[in-house]
N, C-alpha and C positions, 0 to 999 in steps of 0.2 A: 861727559857730554855721551861717551864713549859708552857708561852704562844703562843710561835712556835706551840709545840708539838699540843695544843690546836686551833691551826687555825683549822690546815691538818686537825685534827682532825672532827670540824664542817665544810668544807671546801667538805667530801662526803655525810653532810650528806643535801639535799634535796627535799623540800626545808622549809625549817626554819623560822622561825619569831626573836622576838624580840631577845638579848640578854643580861645577866641583872648582874646583878653587884656585886660585892665581896662579900663574907660571910663568918659567921667561924668564930671562937677566933684562936688563939696560931697563926700567922702567916700562920693561913689555908689558903687556899685561893680556893673554894666547887664555883664552876660555872653555872647557868643555866640555858635553851632557852628556852625560852616561847613557848607556844605556841597551836598549836593543831592536839593535837595524843596521842605518849606510850611515859613514860617512859626510859629509859637506863641512869644508875646511876655503878658509880669508873669505867667508862670504864673496864670493865670485870675484876674489879682487880685492872689494869693496875700501879696503883697511890694506894698508904693503907701503913696506918699506921697514925704517932703520926702528932706532931707534925710539920709542915712545909709538911703541906703532898700537893697534887694537887689538890681534886674529884673535877666532876663537870660531871652535870648533863643535859644532852639533854631531849629537848621536845619538838621537831622538828612539826610542822603544815603538816597536806597534803594535797593535792588538787583532788581529786576524779572527777569524773565526773556519774552523777546514772547510778545501772544497771539496770532502770528498770524506766520509765520515763510517769508510771503513764496514767490517763485516763479522755476523757473527755463525755460532752456529750451533746447533745443527739442528736437522729436522727427525724430531723421535713417533713414534708409534706409541702408543699401554693400553691398559685394558685399565675399564676408572674400578676405581682413585684407584690413578696413576698420580708415583709420584716422578718426576724427570730429573732425570744430569743435571748438571752444571752446564749454562751456557754458554759457548767461551768466544772468546775477544780471536776471533782468525786473521785477521787485518786488519792493523789499526790504523785510527785517523792520519789523514793528511791536510798538509798540502797550510798550515796551523802557523802563528804566533802564538804565543802566550807559554798558558799551563789547563790539559783540557778534562773538563770532567766528563762526567755523564748522567744521560736520565733513561729510563728500561718503559717501551709502553708495550701494555697486550690491548686484545681484539679478542674475542670471542662470536664477535657479528661475520667477521670475511678479514683478507691479511689486504684492502683495500681503508678499510672502515672502521668506525669506531672501536677506539685506537682512547686509550685513555693510561694518567700520572701510574704508575708506582709507589707507593712511599719509596722509603731513604734508598733505592735501586740506583747511584749513584760510585759501583765502581767500572770495572773496562768489561766484568762478567754478572751472570745473574745468573740464581739457584732457583728457578721458579717450586715453589712453594710444595709437600704434596698432598697426597686428596684431587687433584685436580680430576671436574667431573663430564670436563665441558673439554672442544677440540679448538686448542685458543692457539693468538699467535704473537709474538711477542716482536720487536724490533729496539735498536738502540739507538741514544738520541747525541752530537756531542757537541760538545762552546768548549768555546776559549771562558777563564777563572776574571779574566777583565770586561769581557760582553756583560750586558746589565739584563736582557734577554733569552728566551727562547727563539725569535724568526727565524731568525739566519744558520739556523743548530742546523749540521746534517744528520740527513739519515740514512741509520744502516742496510742495510737487508732486510728483509721481514724472511722469521720462521715457523715454520708447523708446528702444534708436537697436537697430534690427533689424539684426542682420549675415544677410544670402543664400548661403547656401551655393555654392562652386562650379557653375554645369550642367557637367550629362557628359553626353554624347551617346546613350550606354548600345552594345547590337546591336541589332543581325535578325535571323532567322531566319523562314526557306527559299524562304533558294535552292533554286531544280528548274532544271529542262529539258522542256520545253514542246513539244509539234509546234504552231505556226503554226493559228489558226484561230480555232475557238472551245478556249477551252484556262482554268483556274480560279488562283488559289496565292495557298493565306495567310499572310502576314507576319505575326509577331506582335518588340512590342521590349519589349528584357529593357535590366537594368542602368542604367538610367535619370534625372539629380538633375533633377529643376526641371518643366516640363506642358512637356505638346506642345506646339505652337507650327502645326504644321502640315507635310504629310510633300511630296515634291517625289521624282519620275523625270527619268530622261534615255539617251535612246538614244544618247551619245556621248564615255560615258566625266567626265561634266562640264564638258563643255566650255558647256551649254547647261543651267537644271536647267531645270520646267516645275513651279511647285508642288497640290500638290492640298489639299483641304478637310478639313482631314481632320484632329479633337483626337487622338483616344482610340491608342490603344498598340496595333492589328490595324484591315490594310489587304488587302482583293480587290483583287488586280489580274488584268484574267479578257483575252481575247480578244487575246491581244499577239497580235507578224507581225513584231516583230525584239525583236530582241533588247535589257531592262534594265536598266535600275541604280533603286532604289530606299532611303531613306533619311525618315532621321525628321529634322523639329527644333525639337532644348529647352533651355529658358531655363530659369533659377532669377531670382524677383522680378523685382533691379537689375539682377543680373550679361551680360553677351556669352551667349550662346546660343552651342546647339555641336550640332554634330550628328554626329547615327551615326554608327555602318560605317552601307556600304551593304548590300543582299542583291541577288541578280544573275539573271536569272528570262533565259538564256541561248531563243533562240525558233531550231525546228529549219525548213527549207521544209519542207512537206508531201509526203510523196512520192509521186511521178507512176509509173507503169506506164512510162510512154513506146506505142515501140507498133516490132512485129518487122515488118523487107520481107523 
């Protein structure tokens, strides 16, 4: 009878682990159900007394997903194609019972949408592949192995790996020939990738260059007295800068009529 009652009681305790051997003396039948959790002893005193009593203890194993997914680090920025550094685990998930397991997800859409699973990404850290050409967001998801799905798993923070496109200098339209002295020529930049850092000019075919403070896409060159070349300097994010093609303003000397003897 005692064994039958114990069977029904054990069926009510989920999940649970190993059922141990009978212990005690004088005909006692004490039971221990071992595992990971809290002790329940004596079934609220239902079986008490001396010789022949049937005391038992339930030690039941919990299976609980984390209450917090922890944190990963860190945001990075690079030039395309970029080889990111290892994404590390800065804070371990907490509030779980069981054995942790992970998967990582990525998105090229935004920090809050478009995430997809990364195959074979089951460690606390993740090393993104080299050759990234687009800004990508990453997050880590944690659960315990005794849970069969990821529905109640907890997410980490989201980190961004920003990938800047390679700088492209573009080209300048407006090359012309003017007469020395009073003149004005409009130059326009197009076909570039990045930001205009400055303009430059040279009167000796770029042996020497002089900076012009101008971060717009147009420049007015005026009152030239010698042939001069112009270009823009472009930089995309952290990528190396690039020069545009140049435009040449050729300057002819002022006509001089001379004299007749």
